[in-house]
C-alpha positions in Angstrom: -94.8 66.0 71.9 -98.6 66.5 71.3 -100.6 65.4 68.3 -100.4 69.1 67.7 -96.8 68.9 67.8 -95.7 67.0 65.9 -98.7 68.1 63.1 -96.9 71.4 63.3 -93.3 69.7 63.0 -94.3 67.8 59.8 -95.7 70.3 58.6 -92.8 73.1 59.2 -90.9 70.0 57.5 -93.0 70.2 54.5 -92.9 73.5 53.7 -88.9 73.4 53.8 -88.7 70.1 51.6 -90.9 71.9 49.1 -88.5 75.3 49.2 -85.8 73.0 49.0 -87.3 71.3 46.0 -88.0 74.5 44.0 -85.0 76.7 44.1 -82.5 72.9 43.4 -84.9 72.7 40.7 -84.9 76.4 39.8 -81.0 76.3 39.5 -80.5 73.5 37.5 -77.4 72.7 35.3 -79.6 72.4 33.3 -81.2 75.5 33.6 -79.3 78.2 34.7 -78.5 79.8 31.0 -82.3 79.8 30.2 -83.3 81.5 33.2 -79.8 84.0 33.0 -80.6 84.6 29.4 -83.3 86.9 30.3 -80.9 89.5 32.5 -78.0 89.6 29.5 -80.6 90.2 26.4 -81.7 93.5 28.3 -78.8 95.1 28.4 -78.3 94.1 24.6 -78.6 97.7 22.7 -81.6 97.6 20.0 -81.2 97.0 16.3 -83.4 99.8 15.4 -84.0 103.1 17.5 -87.4 103.9 18.5 -88.8 106.4 16.6 -90.8 109.2 19.1 -95.0 109.4 17.6 -94.2 105.6 17.0 -95.9 102.8 19.7 -94.8 102.5 23.4 
């Protein structure tokens, strides 16, 4: 393999490692509740209905 081939291989491996690290960090069990909470919060009913002409 030439120098450019090794460089390409190492760079690709580094990108894969970074991607796997980000996914592992994001989906860690400790973080799962905090990450998933907004999804369920959108489905909850609002406490008071909006009135026309008041804000957006």
